[in-house]
Phi, psi and omega in degrees: 000333176291330178289322184293311174308316180292323178302306181292333181286325175305308180291328173291319179299321185293313193274312189274320178056224186266344181237099173298325181302316186291318169306313180297320179297322172298319183289323172299320170305320179287331172296312185300316180296319173300310183299317183291312174298322176295330181285348181095011174270136181283091183247031176307325184288338191290321179302307182301320181292309180310307181304313176303320176296320182289325181290316188293319179299319179294317182288320176304315184290316186289329177286316181299318185289332186275328182253000000 
């Protein structure tokens, strides 16, 4: 049971890391892209743009918190 818990904690730490808001933002971007593609929209471009925005906001929050 300990090994399963350690395995799950590894994946949580790997995916979420220090910024859970960034992880949630990426999941929202994936969902939005999938929904648009399902609706027939050519939305391949949305996810890279969304991730760049989430990354920029994450860095902005980290800098504001540090300074």
